PABADREN-668820 format. One record per residue (C-alpha): residue number from 0; residue in three letters; x, y, z. Coordinates in Angstrom, 2 decimals. Example, Ala and Ser with C-alpha at 12.3 -4.5 7.8 and 13.67 -1.06 7.14 Angstrom:
2
{marmi 0 'ALA' {12.30 -4.50 7.80}}
{marmi 1 'SER' {13.67 -1.06 7.14}}
***
This chain:
105
{marmi 0 'UNK' {0.03 0.02 0.01}}
{marmi 1 'UNK' {1.38 3.44 -0.92}}
{marmi 2 'UNK' {1.79 6.00 1.86}}
{marmi 3 'UNK' {0.50 9.62 1.29}}
{marmi 4 'UNK' {3.00 12.25 2.35}}
{marmi 5 'UNK' {2.19 15.95 1.65}}
{marmi 6 'UNK' {-0.53 14.96 -0.76}}
{marmi 7 'UNK' {1.78 12.76 -2.78}}
{marmi 8 'UNK' {1.90 8.99 -2.92}}
{marmi 9 'UNK' {5.13 7.44 -1.82}}
{marmi 10 'UNK' {6.17 3.88 -2.56}}
{marmi 11 'UNK' {4.72 1.27 -4.84}}
{marmi 12 'UNK' {1.37 1.51 -6.49}}
{marmi 13 'UNK' {-0.86 -0.46 -8.83}}
{marmi 14 'UNK' {-0.62 -0.13 -12.59}}
{marmi 15 'UNK' {-3.72 2.19 -12.64}}
{marmi 16 'UNK' {-2.01 4.52 -10.09}}
{marmi 17 'UNK' {1.16 4.52 -12.25}}
{marmi 18 'UNK' {-0.90 5.36 -15.32}}
{marmi 19 'UNK' {-2.71 8.23 -13.58}}
{marmi 20 'UNK' {0.53 9.59 -12.30}}
{marmi 21 'UNK' {2.06 9.47 -15.82}}
{marmi 22 'UNK' {-1.06 11.17 -17.21}}
{marmi 23 'UNK' {-0.73 13.99 -14.64}}
{marmi 24 'UNK' {-3.73 13.18 -12.52}}
{marmi 25 'UNK' {-3.17 14.34 -8.95}}
{marmi 26 'UNK' {-0.47 16.79 -9.90}}
{marmi 27 'UNK' {-1.04 20.48 -9.99}}
{marmi 28 'UNK' {-2.09 21.90 -13.25}}
{marmi 29 'UNK' {0.67 23.85 -15.11}}
{marmi 30 'UNK' {0.07 27.55 -15.11}}
{marmi 31 'UNK' {-0.35 27.61 -18.89}}
{marmi 32 'UNK' {-3.42 25.43 -18.48}}
{marmi 33 'UNK' {-5.16 27.46 -15.70}}
{marmi 34 'UNK' {-8.36 29.14 -16.64}}
{marmi 35 'UNK' {-7.47 32.59 -18.13}}
{marmi 36 'UNK' {-10.75 34.18 -17.17}}
{marmi 37 'UNK' {-9.95 33.67 -13.52}}
{marmi 38 'UNK' {-6.45 35.20 -14.00}}
{marmi 39 'UNK' {-7.76 38.43 -15.43}}
{marmi 40 'UNK' {-10.02 40.15 -12.87}}
{marmi 41 'UNK' {-10.42 43.27 -15.17}}
{marmi 42 'UNK' {-11.98 41.09 -17.84}}
{marmi 43 'UNK' {-14.35 39.58 -15.30}}
{marmi 44 'UNK' {-15.37 43.04 -14.09}}
{marmi 45 'UNK' {-15.87 44.21 -17.68}}
{marmi 46 'UNK' {-18.13 41.15 -18.41}}
{marmi 47 'UNK' {-20.07 41.87 -15.24}}
{marmi 48 'UNK' {-20.55 45.48 -16.24}}
{marmi 49 'UNK' {-21.84 44.54 -19.67}}
{marmi 50 'UNK' {-24.21 41.99 -18.04}}
{marmi 51 'UNK' {-25.66 44.82 -15.79}}
{marmi 52 'UNK' {-26.01 47.15 -18.77}}
{marmi 53 'UNK' {-27.82 44.44 -20.78}}
{marmi 54 'UNK' {-30.17 43.79 -17.87}}
{marmi 55 'UNK' {-30.93 47.46 -17.35}}
{marmi 56 'UNK' {-31.51 47.85 -21.09}}
{marmi 57 'UNK' {-33.89 44.92 -21.40}}
{marmi 58 'UNK' {-35.90 45.92 -18.33}}
{marmi 59 'UNK' {-36.12 49.72 -18.52}}
{marmi 60 'UNK' {-35.65 50.56 -22.23}}
{marmi 61 'UNK' {-37.16 47.63 -24.17}}
{marmi 62 'UNK' {-39.41 46.43 -21.33}}
{marmi 63 'UNK' {-39.01 42.85 -22.59}}
{marmi 64 'UNK' {-38.32 40.24 -19.98}}
{marmi 65 'UNK' {-37.94 37.45 -22.64}}
{marmi 66 'UNK' {-35.11 39.47 -24.30}}
{marmi 67 'UNK' {-33.24 39.13 -20.89}}
{marmi 68 'UNK' {-33.90 35.35 -20.89}}
{marmi 69 'UNK' {-32.55 35.21 -24.51}}
{marmi 70 'UNK' {-29.40 37.03 -23.56}}
{marmi 71 'UNK' {-28.91 34.83 -20.50}}
{marmi 72 'UNK' {-29.39 31.55 -22.46}}
{marmi 73 'UNK' {-27.01 32.85 -25.14}}
{marmi 74 'UNK' {-24.36 33.71 -22.73}}
{marmi 75 'UNK' {-24.76 30.31 -20.97}}
{marmi 76 'UNK' {-24.38 28.46 -24.24}}
{marmi 77 'UNK' {-21.28 30.48 -25.09}}
{marmi 78 'UNK' {-19.86 29.69 -21.66}}
{marmi 79 'UNK' {-20.59 25.97 -22.00}}
{marmi 80 'UNK' {-18.93 25.87 -25.42}}
{marmi 81 'UNK' {-15.86 27.67 -23.91}}
{marmi 82 'UNK' {-15.71 25.18 -21.04}}
{marmi 83 'UNK' {-15.99 22.28 -23.46}}
{marmi 84 'UNK' {-13.06 23.53 -25.59}}
{marmi 85 'UNK' {-10.96 24.02 -22.48}}
{marmi 86 'UNK' {-11.75 20.47 -21.27}}
{marmi 87 'UNK' {-10.71 19.06 -24.65}}
{marmi 88 'UNK' {-7.48 21.01 -24.48}}
{marmi 89 'UNK' {-6.70 19.71 -21.06}}
{marmi 90 'UNK' {-7.39 16.17 -22.02}}
{marmi 91 'UNK' {-5.10 16.56 -25.04}}
{marmi 92 'UNK' {-2.39 18.03 -22.84}}
{marmi 93 'UNK' {-2.76 15.07 -20.38}}
{marmi 94 'UNK' {-2.47 12.62 -23.16}}
{marmi 95 'UNK' {0.69 14.35 -24.46}}
{marmi 96 'UNK' {2.17 14.29 -21.02}}
{marmi 97 'UNK' {1.38 10.63 -20.71}}
{marmi 98 'UNK' {3.00 9.81 -24.14}}
{marmi 99 'UNK' {6.10 11.91 -23.10}}
{marmi 100 'UNK' {6.38 10.08 -19.80}}
{marmi 101 'UNK' {6.12 6.69 -21.70}}
{marmi 102 'UNK' {8.89 7.76 -24.06}}
{marmi 103 'UNK' {11.12 8.82 -21.17}}
{marmi 104 'UNK' {10.78 5.37 -19.56}}
***
């Protein structure tokens, strides 16, 4: 049985544990793969400001609540597409790290 010291496994492990370690599971994510939206607070504030302006426009100027729902759903779909692309990029990077670790062995 492998011991856990400082969040890392020490000692022998099963083949699955070795595969996950080679694939980068359990290791911190490289800074190049971190979510860029969370690293730029000014962009987040800008997007929040745009959302507030859109909400005010749809309620006070156009007086259409369904337009607000449409904007919200559109933003949600764009967000989901962005998260999907980031997930695929992370999977590809993990596979590349796994292949490089196998070549190094």
